[in-house]
N, CA, C and O of each residue as an XYZ file, in Angstrom:
572
protein
N     -10.204    -31.033     -4.978
C     -10.961    -31.794     -4.008
C     -12.434    -31.522     -4.229
O     -13.074    -30.840     -3.429
N     -12.961    -32.045     -5.291
C     -14.349    -31.775     -5.622
C     -15.168    -33.047     -5.560
O     -14.676    -34.146     -5.816
N     -16.392    -32.870     -5.222
C     -17.343    -33.970     -5.207
C     -18.461    -33.565     -6.139
O     -19.180    -32.602     -5.873
N     -18.611    -34.288     -7.223
C     -19.642    -33.944     -8.180
C     -20.244    -35.214     -8.744
O     -19.528    -36.165     -9.056
N     -21.549    -35.226     -8.874
C     -22.196    -36.403     -9.430
C     -21.879    -36.550    -10.913
O     -22.139    -37.604    -11.493
N     -21.321    -35.510    -11.539
C     -20.967    -35.578    -12.952
C     -19.700    -36.390    -13.175
O     -19.462    -36.858    -14.289
N     -18.902    -36.564    -12.166
C     -17.648    -37.279    -12.322
C     -17.901    -38.770    -12.305
O     -18.633    -39.277    -11.455
N     -17.292    -39.473    -13.251
C     -17.461    -40.912    -13.309
C     -16.547    -41.641    -12.347
O     -16.852    -42.759    -11.932
N     -15.446    -41.034    -11.990
C     -14.467    -41.699    -11.133
C     -14.997    -41.802     -9.703
O     -15.732    -40.938     -9.224
N     -14.607    -42.861     -9.056
C     -14.949    -43.038     -7.655
C     -14.004    -42.195     -6.817
O     -12.796    -42.186     -7.052
N     -14.548    -41.496     -5.849
C     -13.723    -40.661     -4.983
C     -13.011    -41.537     -3.970
O     -13.580    -42.485     -3.429
N     -11.761    -41.200     -3.726
C     -11.016    -41.949     -2.726
C     -11.587    -41.658     -1.348
O     -12.178    -40.606     -1.102
N     -11.396    -42.598     -0.482
C     -11.840    -42.445      0.900
C     -11.222    -41.203      1.521
O     -11.880    -40.483      2.272
N      -9.970    -40.958      1.210
C      -9.271    -39.815      1.797
C      -9.885    -38.495      1.326
O     -10.034    -37.568      2.123
N     -10.239    -38.399      0.056
C     -10.855    -37.170     -0.463
C     -12.211    -36.944      0.207
O     -12.525    -35.826      0.614
N     -13.004    -37.991      0.320
C     -14.322    -37.872      0.963
C     -14.175    -37.467      2.425
O     -14.910    -36.611      2.917
N     -13.227    -38.084      3.110
C     -12.984    -37.748      4.513
C     -12.534    -36.299      4.637
O     -12.963    -35.597      5.553
N     -11.676    -35.839      3.729
C     -11.191    -34.454      3.773
C     -12.340    -33.469      3.535
O     -12.407    -32.428      4.189
N     -13.228    -33.783      2.618
C     -14.391    -32.930      2.375
C     -15.222    -32.818      3.653
O     -15.621    -31.723      4.050
N     -15.479    -33.957      4.290
C     -16.268    -33.948      5.524
C     -15.573    -33.172      6.636
O     -16.223    -32.441      7.384
N     -14.265    -33.327      6.746
C     -13.523    -32.588      7.773
C     -13.609    -31.083      7.534
O     -13.759    -30.308      8.479
N     -13.514    -30.674      6.277
C     -13.622    -29.249      5.963
C     -15.033    -28.734      6.220
O     -15.213    -27.626      6.727
N     -16.030    -29.536      5.871
C     -17.416    -29.159      6.144
C     -17.612    -29.002      7.647
O     -18.214    -28.029      8.100
N     -17.107    -29.951      8.410
C     -17.234    -29.904      9.867
C     -16.577    -28.646     10.419
O     -17.170    -27.939     11.234
N     -15.364    -28.367      9.982
C     -14.636    -27.187     10.454
C     -15.410    -25.907     10.136
O     -15.540    -25.029     10.989
N     -15.919    -25.803      8.920
C     -16.635    -24.580      8.543
C     -17.963    -24.454      9.280
O     -18.360    -23.348      9.647
N     -18.656    -25.572      9.503
C     -19.909    -25.530     10.255
C     -19.665    -25.149     11.716
O     -20.451    -24.412     12.310
N     -18.575    -25.652     12.288
C     -18.243    -25.272     13.659
C     -17.925    -23.779     13.753
O     -18.292    -23.125     14.729
N     -17.245    -23.244     12.741
C     -16.981    -21.799     12.720
C     -18.267    -20.999     12.643
O     -18.416    -19.987     13.328
N     -19.194    -21.449     11.813
C     -20.493    -20.789     11.698
C     -21.265    -20.917     13.012
O     -21.862    -19.950     13.483
N     -21.251    -22.090     13.588
C     -21.953    -22.336     14.854
C     -21.418    -21.409     15.943
O     -22.192    -20.803     16.684
N     -20.111    -21.302     16.035
C     -19.499    -20.435     17.047
C     -19.893    -18.978     16.821
O     -20.244    -18.277     17.769
N     -19.838    -18.520     15.568
C     -20.209    -17.133     15.259
C     -21.666    -16.868     15.621
O     -21.995    -15.801     16.138
N     -22.534    -17.831     15.351
C     -23.949    -17.673     15.678
C     -24.174    -17.653     17.189
O     -24.981    -16.867     17.687
N     -23.473    -18.502     17.910
C     -23.619    -18.511     19.375
C     -23.168    -17.173     19.949
O     -23.840    -16.615     20.817
N     -22.048    -16.657     19.480
C     -21.554    -15.373     19.981
C     -22.541    -14.255     19.655
O     -22.824    -13.405     20.499
N     -23.062    -14.257     18.433
C     -24.041    -13.233     18.044
C     -25.289    -13.308     18.925
O     -25.804    -12.285     19.377
N     -25.765    -14.524     19.162
C     -26.945    -14.692     20.010
C     -26.640    -14.317     21.456
O     -27.484    -13.735     22.137
N     -25.458    -14.643     21.921
C     -25.073    -14.289     23.280
C     -25.107    -12.776     23.470
O     -25.607    -12.284     24.482
N     -24.577    -12.044     22.499
C     -24.560    -10.583     22.606
C     -25.972    -10.015     22.684
O     -26.251     -9.133     23.495
N     -26.849    -10.522     21.842
C     -28.237    -10.055     21.859
C     -28.920    -10.470     23.168
O     -29.629     -9.675     23.785
N     -28.703    -11.697     23.573
C     -29.277    -12.197     24.822
C     -28.830    -11.336     26.000
O     -29.640    -10.977     26.855
N     -27.543    -11.007     26.041
C     -27.004    -10.227     27.160
C     -27.552     -8.802     27.193
O     -27.717     -8.231     28.271
N     -27.834     -8.227     26.039
C     -28.424     -6.880     26.004
C     -29.790     -6.871     26.687
O     -30.176     -5.879     27.305
N     -30.504     -7.963     26.573
C     -31.854     -8.046     27.129
C     -31.858     -8.624     28.546
O     -32.583     -8.136     29.412
N     -31.060     -9.651     28.782
C     -31.142    -10.423     30.024
C     -29.962    -10.248     30.975
O     -29.962    -10.825     32.062
N     -28.975     -9.476     30.595
C     -27.798     -9.321     31.450
C     -26.686    -10.286     31.061
O     -26.886    -11.228     30.294
N     -25.542    -10.027     31.600
C     -24.325    -10.757     31.248
C     -24.418    -12.246     31.583
O     -24.951    -12.640     32.620
N     -23.880    -13.061     30.667
C     -23.721    -14.489     30.905
C     -22.396    -14.647     31.639
O     -21.355    -14.208     31.150
N     -22.434    -15.275     32.811
C     -21.294    -15.281     33.709
C     -20.122    -16.166     33.331
O     -18.987    -15.881     33.714
N     -20.369    -17.222     32.593
C     -19.276    -18.154     32.298
C     -19.578    -18.938     31.030
O     -20.695    -18.921     30.513
N     -18.561    -19.617     30.550
C     -18.735    -20.486     29.393
C     -19.706    -21.617     29.723
O     -20.513    -22.019     28.884
N     -19.621    -22.126     30.956
C     -20.543    -23.184     31.383
C     -21.988    -22.723     31.367
O     -22.885    -23.457     30.954
N     -22.201    -21.489     31.824
C     -23.554    -20.944     31.821
C     -24.042    -20.768     30.378
O     -25.198    -21.051     30.063
N     -23.142    -20.299     29.509
C     -23.512    -20.142     28.103
C     -23.873    -21.494     27.497
O     -24.855    -21.604     26.764
N     -23.092    -22.513     27.797
C     -23.387    -23.843     27.277
C     -24.767    -24.313     27.738
O     -25.529    -24.871     26.948
N     -25.085    -24.091     28.995
C     -26.403    -24.474     29.506
C     -27.514    -23.702     28.791
O     -28.571    -24.258     28.489
N     -27.266    -22.423     28.527
C     -28.259    -21.637     27.788
C     -28.439    -22.189     26.379
O     -29.567    -22.362     25.917
N     -27.330    -22.467     25.696
C     -27.407    -22.985     24.323
C     -28.168    -24.308     24.298
O     -28.941    -24.566     23.375
N     -27.952    -25.130     25.293
C     -28.606    -26.437     25.327
C     -30.069    -26.372     25.757
O     -30.898    -27.145     25.276
N     -30.385    -25.436     26.677
C     -31.693    -25.506     27.337
C     -32.594    -24.283     27.229
O     -33.801    -24.402     27.437
N     -32.055    -23.123     26.913
C     -32.870    -21.922     26.907
C     -33.573    -21.763     25.555
O     -32.944    -21.913     24.507
N     -34.868    -21.462     25.576
C     -35.606    -21.280     24.321
C     -34.986    -20.226     23.395
O     -35.156    -20.299     22.178
N     -34.276    -19.259     23.956
C     -33.637    -18.217     23.146
C     -32.710    -18.833     22.101
O     -32.620    -18.333     20.980
N     -32.028    -19.903     22.460
C     -31.007    -20.513     21.604
C     -31.511    -21.753     20.859
O     -30.758    -22.364     20.101
N     -32.762    -22.122     21.066
C     -33.299    -23.351     20.468
C     -33.151    -23.370     18.950
O     -32.932    -24.431     18.364
N     -33.267    -22.231     18.320
C     -33.206    -22.200     16.858
C     -31.858    -22.682     16.327
O     -31.761    -23.049     15.156
N     -30.815    -22.689     17.160
C     -29.489    -23.149     16.732
C     -29.367    -24.674     16.711
O     -28.416    -25.206     16.138
N     -30.301    -25.371     17.317
C     -30.196    -26.816     17.436
C     -30.093    -27.553     16.101
O     -29.341    -28.526     16.030
N     -30.799    -27.155     15.032
C     -30.611    -27.872     13.763
C     -29.158    -27.837     13.262
O     -28.676    -28.813     12.687
N     -28.472    -26.727     13.478
C     -27.068    -26.648     13.074
C     -26.213    -27.549     13.964
O     -25.324    -28.244     13.473
N     -26.476    -27.539     15.256
C     -25.749    -28.420     16.178
C     -25.938    -29.879     15.772
O     -24.981    -30.654     15.752
N     -27.164    -30.244     15.452
C     -27.467    -31.625     15.071
C     -26.795    -32.008     13.761
O     -26.395    -33.158     13.581
N     -26.669    -31.052     12.845
C     -25.994    -31.324     11.582
C     -24.510    -31.602     11.818
O     -23.943    -32.503     11.200
N     -23.887    -30.844     12.696
C     -22.478    -31.088     13.034
C     -22.329    -32.482     13.653
O     -21.376    -33.198     13.346
N     -23.251    -32.861     14.508
C     -23.204    -34.187     15.121
C     -23.319    -35.274     14.059
O     -22.627    -36.289     14.136
N     -24.184    -35.075     13.071
C     -24.330    -36.074     11.997
C     -23.061    -36.180     11.157
O     -22.699    -37.273     10.722
N     -22.383    -35.059     10.926
C     -21.094    -35.106     10.222
C     -20.104    -35.917     11.055
O     -19.395    -36.772     10.523
N     -20.056    -35.650     12.358
C     -19.158    -36.400     13.251
C     -19.463    -37.899     13.196
O     -18.545    -38.717     13.130
N     -20.728    -38.252     13.221
C     -21.105    -39.658     13.171
C     -20.671    -40.303     11.861
O     -20.240    -41.456     11.847
N     -20.780    -39.574     10.775
C     -20.346    -40.098      9.483
C     -18.834    -40.290      9.472
O     -18.336    -41.279      8.934
N     -18.108    -39.353     10.059
C     -16.646    -39.461     10.127
C     -16.198    -40.577     11.067
O     -15.183    -41.226     10.818
N     -16.944    -40.802     12.142
C     -16.535    -41.762     13.166
C     -17.195    -43.119     13.022
O     -17.030    -43.981     13.886
N     -17.933    -43.320     11.953
C     -18.660    -44.576     11.781
C     -17.733    -45.765     11.575
O     -16.525    -45.618     11.388
N     -18.335    -46.942     11.614
C     -17.569    -48.178     11.440
C     -17.091    -48.364     10.007
O     -16.104    -49.057      9.760
N     -17.792    -47.747      9.071
C     -17.381    -47.841      7.666
C     -17.010    -46.453      7.160
O     -17.426    -45.435      7.714
N     -16.235    -46.441      6.117
C     -15.832    -45.167      5.513
C     -17.033    -44.546      4.803
O     -17.861    -45.261      4.239
N     -17.128    -43.213      4.830
C     -18.249    -42.551      4.136
C     -18.162    -42.764      2.625
O     -17.080    -42.773      2.037
N     -19.319    -42.933      2.028
C     -19.388    -43.100      0.575
C     -19.628    -41.744     -0.081
O     -20.005    -40.780      0.585
N     -19.410    -41.681     -1.373
C     -19.665    -40.446     -2.124
C     -21.137    -40.049     -2.004
O     -21.451    -38.862     -1.910
N     -22.026    -41.017     -2.006
C     -23.455    -40.734     -1.888
C     -23.761    -40.124     -0.517
O     -24.515    -39.155     -0.421
N     -23.181    -40.688      0.534
C     -23.409    -40.152      1.883
C     -22.862    -38.733      2.026
O     -23.495    -37.874      2.640
N     -21.694    -38.501      1.460
C     -21.090    -37.172      1.549
C     -21.919    -36.169      0.761
O     -22.153    -35.057      1.234
N     -22.364    -36.540     -0.424
C     -23.188    -35.627     -1.220
C     -24.500    -35.327     -0.511
O     -24.975    -34.192     -0.541
N     -25.087    -36.329      0.124
C     -26.327    -36.109      0.877
C     -26.081    -35.133      2.029
O     -26.896    -34.247      2.285
N     -24.969    -35.301      2.712
C     -24.625    -34.405      3.818
C     -24.448    -32.976      3.297
O     -24.927    -32.025      3.913
N     -23.762    -32.830      2.169
C     -23.577    -31.494      1.592
C     -24.913    -30.877      1.204
O     -25.110    -29.673      1.365
N     -25.825    -31.686      0.697
C     -27.145    -31.147      0.334
C     -27.910    -30.719      1.583
O     -28.654    -29.738      1.544
N     -27.736    -31.444      2.696
C     -28.366    -31.036      3.958
C     -27.805    -29.695      4.432
O     -28.548    -28.835      4.907
N     -26.501    -29.527      4.299
C     -25.874    -28.263      4.689
C     -26.421    -27.139      3.819
O     -26.803    -26.087      4.332
N     -26.461    -27.353      2.503
C     -26.984    -26.327      1.592
C     -28.411    -25.942      1.965
O     -28.762    -24.762      1.970
N     -29.225    -26.936      2.274
C     -30.628    -26.679      2.607
C     -30.758    -25.910      3.917
O     -31.636    -25.057      4.050
N     -29.890    -26.203      4.888
C     -30.024    -25.568      6.191
C     -29.576    -24.111      6.174
O     -30.206    -23.265      6.808
N     -28.515    -23.814      5.471
C     -27.952    -22.459      5.565
C     -28.532    -21.524      4.508
O     -27.823    -20.712      3.914
N     -29.808    -21.658      4.294
C     -30.541    -20.769      3.387
C     -31.370    -19.801      4.216
O     -32.471    -20.136      4.651
N     -30.844    -18.601      4.434
C     -31.599    -17.637      5.235
C     -32.835    -17.151      4.484
O     -32.853    -17.123      3.253
N     -33.864    -16.773      5.231
C     -35.077    -16.260      4.605
C     -35.745    -15.234      5.515
O     -36.083    -15.522      6.663
N     -35.923    -14.049      4.984
C     -36.604    -12.988      5.726
C     -38.064    -13.353      5.983
O     -38.627    -13.003      7.021
N     -38.669    -14.059      5.029
C     -40.075    -14.431      5.166
C     -40.269    -15.773      5.841
O     -41.399    -16.144      6.160
N     -39.196    -16.505      6.063
C     -39.301    -17.843      6.624
C     -39.585    -17.821      8.117
O     -39.860    -16.776      8.707
N     -39.512    -18.990      8.701
C     -39.653    -19.089     10.149
C     -38.608    -20.068     10.664
O     -37.867    -20.662      9.880
N     -38.550    -20.232     11.968
C     -37.593    -21.159     12.552
C     -36.164    -20.771     12.225
O     -35.793    -19.598     12.274
N     -35.371    -21.776     11.892
C     -33.951    -21.558     11.654
C     -33.701    -20.540     10.551
O     -32.895    -19.626     10.723
N     -34.385    -20.688      9.419
C     -34.086    -19.819      8.274
C     -34.340    -18.346      8.588
O     -33.592    -17.486      8.122
N     -35.362    -18.043      9.355
C     -35.656    -16.659      9.729
C     -34.633    -16.136     10.745
O     -34.106    -15.035     10.584
N     -34.356    -16.914     11.775
C     -33.379    -16.499     12.786
C     -31.990    -16.373     12.175
O     -31.216    -15.492     12.549
N     -31.681    -17.257     11.237
C     -30.390    -17.191     10.541
C     -30.299    -15.901      9.724
O     -29.272    -15.222      9.735
N     -31.368    -15.575      9.027
C     -31.417    -14.328      8.275
C     -31.149    -13.135      9.200
O     -30.349    -12.257      8.878
N     -31.819    -13.116     10.338
C     -31.658    -12.008     11.288
C     -30.234    -11.932     11.829
O     -29.689    -10.839     11.986
N     -29.628    -13.080     12.113
C     -28.242    -13.094     12.599
C     -27.292    -12.552     11.535
O     -26.339    -11.839     11.851
N     -27.554    -12.890     10.278
C     -26.718    -12.374      9.183
C     -26.838    -10.853      9.068
O     -25.885    -10.186      8.667
N     -27.989    -10.309      9.414
C     -28.197     -8.863      9.318
C     -27.458     -8.094     10.401
O     -27.102     -6.933     10.195
N     -27.222     -8.714     11.546
C     -26.670     -7.965     12.667
C     -25.238     -8.328     13.047
O     -24.640     -7.630     13.866
N     -24.669     -9.385     12.490
C     -23.356     -9.836     12.960
C     -22.406    -10.111     11.790
O     -22.556    -11.112     11.089
N     -21.434     -9.227     11.582
C     -20.468     -9.433     10.491
C     -19.738    -10.775     10.566
O     -19.464    -11.381      9.531
N     -19.422    -11.243     11.763
C     -18.722    -12.527     11.872
C     -19.578    -13.685     11.366
O     -19.050    -14.670     10.850
N     -20.882    -13.571     11.511
C     -21.778    -14.593     10.972
C     -21.729    -14.557      9.445
O     -21.736    -15.603      8.796
N     -21.681    -13.363      8.878
C     -21.568    -13.239      7.417
C     -20.288    -13.909      6.938
O     -20.313    -14.683      5.980
N     -19.173    -13.621      7.593
C     -17.889    -14.207      7.181
C     -17.932    -15.733      7.276
O     -17.454    -16.420      6.374
N     -18.491    -16.260      8.346
C     -18.583    -17.706      8.520
C     -19.515    -18.326      7.467
O     -19.240    -19.406      6.945
N     -20.603    -17.638      7.168
C     -21.542    -18.100      6.140
C     -20.842    -18.181      4.793
O     -20.988    -19.165      4.068
N     -20.088    -17.152      4.463
C     -19.362    -17.122      3.186
C     -18.366    -18.287      3.112
O     -18.213    -18.902      2.057
N     -17.698    -18.587      4.212
C     -16.755    -19.703      4.240
C     -17.453    -21.031      3.948
O     -16.940    -21.846      3.181
N     -18.607    -21.248      4.550
C     -19.346    -22.491      4.303
C     -19.779    -22.527      2.842
O     -19.645    -23.560      2.187
N     -20.289    -21.432      2.330
C     -20.749    -21.393      0.935
C     -19.588    -21.671     -0.037
O     -19.749    -22.401     -1.016
N     -18.414    -21.076      0.249
C     -17.237    -21.322     -0.603
C     -16.868    -22.799     -0.602
O     -16.567    -23.371     -1.650
N     -16.892    -23.400      0.554
C     -16.574    -24.815      0.661
C     -17.568    -25.668     -0.118
O     -17.172    -26.608     -0.808
N     -18.840    -25.352     -0.016
C     -19.861    -26.100     -0.748
C     -19.674    -25.944     -2.253
O     -19.857    -26.901     -3.005
N     -19.314    -24.751     -2.688
C     -19.057    -24.519     -4.109
C     -17.844    -25.315     -4.571
O     -17.858    -25.923     -5.641
N     -16.806    -25.304     -3.759
C     -15.578    -26.047     -4.075
C     -15.867    -27.551     -4.146
O     -15.362    -28.229     -5.040
N     -16.656    -28.072     -3.236
C     -16.970    -29.493     -3.213
C     -17.813    -29.895     -4.419
O     -17.741    -31.038     -4.870
N     -18.605    -28.973     -4.940
C     -19.485    -29.282     -6.071
C     -18.788    -29.114     -7.413
O     -19.286    -29.597     -8.430
N     -17.648    -28.441     -7.432
C     -16.963    -28.138     -8.700
C     -16.339    -29.369     -9.315
O     -15.727    -29.284    -10.379
């Protein structure tokens, strides 16, 4: 199940859809791991988050969690591609994969998402595991 610009054959709709579904699943796993990691850090400073609803409101509205929004938006774009009126094309899927690759590049010297992502990777093993899963999927899709 690979998507590569080197291949001359046209990818079937089912293969493209499966790639997107796997990307979505892995991004959701990463998103969840990042939210949990941020929640733990947030709670150490601000006290316990009382409920899932309260956590959702924090993720949506609190500046502490704002850095996660690019990942949330990427998942939404994958959903839109999967739920669109037309089937995703190989070009659209490859573009989506390139967006994922670009986003999940942590940087100690960076700012915004890349810096916060780097910091989350340093403190949360579950984030590392989720990151590795996304990277493996991207490698598999490119092979």
